[in-house]
C-alpha positions as CSV (number, residue, x, y, z in Angstrom):
1,M,3.0,9.7,-18.1
2,L,4.1,12.8,-16.2
3,R,0.6,13.3,-14.8
4,K,0.6,9.7,-13.5
5,L,4.0,10.3,-11.9
6,K,2.8,13.5,-10.2
7,R,-0.3,11.8,-8.9
8,W,1.7,8.9,-7.5
9,L,4.2,11.3,-5.8
10,F,1.3,13.4,-4.5
11,Y,-0.4,10.4,-2.8
12,R,3.0,9.1,-1.6
13,A,3.7,12.4,0.1
14,L,0.1,12.4,1.5
15,R,0.7,9.0,3.1
16,K,4.0,10.1,4.4
17,D,2.6,13.4,5.9
18,T,-0.2,11.5,7.6
19,P,1.3,8.3,8.9
20,Q,-0.8,8.4,12.1
21,P,-4.1,10.3,11.4
22,P,-5.1,12.7,14.2
23,P,-7.9,11.4,16.5
24,R,-11.3,12.1,15.0
25,G,-14.7,12.2,16.5
26,A,-18.2,13.1,15.8
27,A,-19.4,16.7,16.1
28,S,-22.9,18.2,15.8
29,L,-23.5,21.5,14.1
30,D,-25.4,22.6,17.3
31,S,-22.4,22.1,19.5
32,A,-19.7,23.1,17.0
33,R,-17.9,26.3,17.9
34,K,-15.3,26.4,15.2
35,V,-16.0,25.5,11.5
36,G,-13.5,25.6,8.7
37,I,-14.7,25.6,5.0
38,A,-12.2,24.7,2.3
39,F,-13.5,25.4,-1.2
40,D,-12.5,25.8,-4.8
41,A,-12.4,29.5,-5.5
42,S,-11.6,29.1,-9.2
43,E,-15.3,29.5,-10.0
44,P,-16.5,32.9,-9.0
45,G,-19.9,31.7,-7.9
46,N,-18.4,29.3,-5.4
47,Y,-17.3,32.0,-3.1
48,V,-20.8,33.5,-3.1
49,A,-22.4,30.2,-2.0
50,V,-19.7,29.5,0.6
51,N,-19.8,33.0,2.0
52,H,-23.6,32.9,2.3
53,Y,-23.3,29.7,4.3
54,A,-20.5,31.1,6.4
55,L,-22.6,34.2,7.3
56,K,-25.5,31.8,8.3
57,L,-23.1,29.9,10.6
58,R,-21.7,33.1,12.1
59,E,-25.2,34.3,12.9
60,Q,-25.5,31.1,14.9
61,G,-22.5,32.2,17.0
62,K,-19.9,30.0,15.3
63,K,-16.4,31.1,14.4
64,V,-15.9,30.3,10.7
65,E,-12.7,30.4,8.7
66,L,-12.5,30.0,5.0
67,L,-9.7,28.7,2.7
68,G,-10.0,29.1,-1.0
69,Y,-7.9,27.5,-3.7
70,Y,-7.4,29.1,-7.1
71,S,-6.2,26.8,-9.9
72,H,-4.8,29.8,-11.7
73,R,-1.3,31.2,-11.2
74,H,-2.5,34.8,-11.2
75,I,-5.5,36.2,-9.5
76,D,-7.4,39.3,-10.6
77,G,-7.9,41.6,-7.5
78,I,-7.3,40.6,-3.9
79,P,-9.7,38.1,-2.4
80,V,-11.4,38.9,0.9
81,F,-10.6,35.5,2.3
82,P,-7.5,33.4,2.9
83,Y,-6.5,31.6,-0.2
84,F,-3.7,29.8,-2.0
85,N,-3.1,29.1,-5.7
86,R,-1.2,26.9,-8.1
87,K,1.9,29.1,-7.6
88,E,2.0,27.9,-4.0
89,L,2.2,24.2,-4.8
90,N,5.3,22.1,-5.3
91,W,5.8,20.5,-8.7
92,Y,3.5,17.5,-8.0
93,G,0.7,19.4,-6.3
94,K,1.5,19.5,-2.6
95,P,0.6,22.9,-1.0
96,K,3.5,24.8,0.5
97,S,2.2,28.0,2.1
98,N,1.8,29.5,5.6
99,T,-1.9,30.1,4.9
100,V,-2.4,26.4,4.3
101,E,-0.3,25.3,7.3
102,H,-2.3,27.7,9.6
103,F,-5.6,26.3,8.3
104,M,-4.6,22.6,8.6
105,N,-3.3,23.1,12.1
106,N,-6.5,24.7,13.4
107,D,-8.6,22.4,15.6
108,Y,-12.0,22.9,13.9
109,D,-14.9,21.0,15.3
110,I,-16.1,20.6,11.7
111,L,-14.2,21.0,8.4
112,I,-16.5,21.3,5.4
113,N,-14.9,20.3,2.1
114,A,-17.0,22.4,-0.3
115,Y,-15.8,21.3,-3.7
116,T,-17.6,19.2,-6.2
117,E,-14.7,18.2,-8.6
118,E,-11.4,16.5,-7.7
119,C,-9.0,19.1,-6.2
120,L,-5.8,17.5,-5.0
121,P,-4.5,20.5,-3.1
122,L,-7.8,20.7,-1.1
123,E,-7.7,17.0,-0.7
124,Y,-4.3,17.3,0.9
125,V,-5.6,20.1,3.2
126,S,-8.5,18.0,4.4
127,T,-6.5,14.8,4.9
128,C,-3.8,16.5,6.9
129,S,-6.3,18.7,8.9
130,K,-6.5,18.4,12.7
131,S,-10.2,18.9,12.5
132,K,-12.4,16.8,14.8
133,M,-14.7,15.9,11.9
134,R,-14.4,16.4,8.1
135,V,-17.5,16.4,5.8
136,G,-17.4,16.3,2.0
137,L,-18.7,14.9,-1.2
138,Y,-18.9,11.1,-1.5
139,D,-16.3,9.5,-3.7
140,D,-15.2,6.0,-2.9
141,E,-11.7,6.8,-3.9
142,K,-11.4,9.7,-1.5
143,L,-12.4,8.1,1.8
144,H,-9.2,9.4,3.4
145,C,-10.4,13.1,3.0
146,S,-13.7,13.0,4.9
147,D,-15.3,11.3,7.8
148,V,-18.8,12.0,6.8
149,L,-19.6,11.6,3.1
150,I,-22.5,13.2,1.4
151,K,-23.9,11.6,-1.8
152,P,-26.1,14.2,-3.4
153,H,-27.3,14.5,-7.0
154,D,-25.3,13.1,-10.0
155,H,-23.6,16.4,-10.8
156,P,-24.2,18.6,-7.8
157,T,-23.5,22.4,-7.7
158,I,-21.7,23.9,-4.8
159,D,-25.1,25.3,-3.6
160,Q,-26.7,21.8,-3.6
161,L,-23.7,20.3,-1.8
162,I,-23.7,23.0,0.9
163,Q,-27.5,22.5,1.4
164,D,-27.1,18.7,1.7
165,I,-24.1,19.1,4.1
166,D,-26.1,21.5,6.2
167,R,-29.2,19.2,6.2
168,Y,-27.1,16.2,7.3
169,L,-25.1,18.1,9.9
170,Q,-28.4,19.4,11.4
171,M,-29.4,15.7,11.9
172,I,-26.4,14.7,13.9
173,K,-27.0,14.8,17.6
174,I,-24.3,14.0,20.1
175,N,-25.1,12.8,23.6
176,E,-22.4,14.6,25.7
177,N,-22.9,12.7,29.0
């Protein structure tokens, strides 16, 4: 019962915080200068996959910023990327940190939602983001989070999702006349 109430309040706050979605548009990976990657950092292997892709994008001359989310209250060590955790959520799951605000207010050409399981805090970040185009895993109940939806294998790993996102972003060509 409490879980349903939290979800209801979360989605109500999400609708309230995004009454008029920012203007979106298409962006190609070739023309993108700024890329944001939001990912679930709770699994240690996820950072490795995301960082590998971020390095690839940086080699192509793109500015890349990461935002990781830890579902734990306490984190061992200090991550080398901006992050937030469960401690920085209000009681029904809405993020409330300066790190998240900074990330959401950046005008990324492309925001990549690199998570394969439902993650409400990252869903909030993506929905409220001022990014030109948001790309993520297909889920017919999460159409508000992404503009381009990738439907990969039945149970994709983060590596497979990133490969599929990259492949489809490479296909997008924008005529800038």
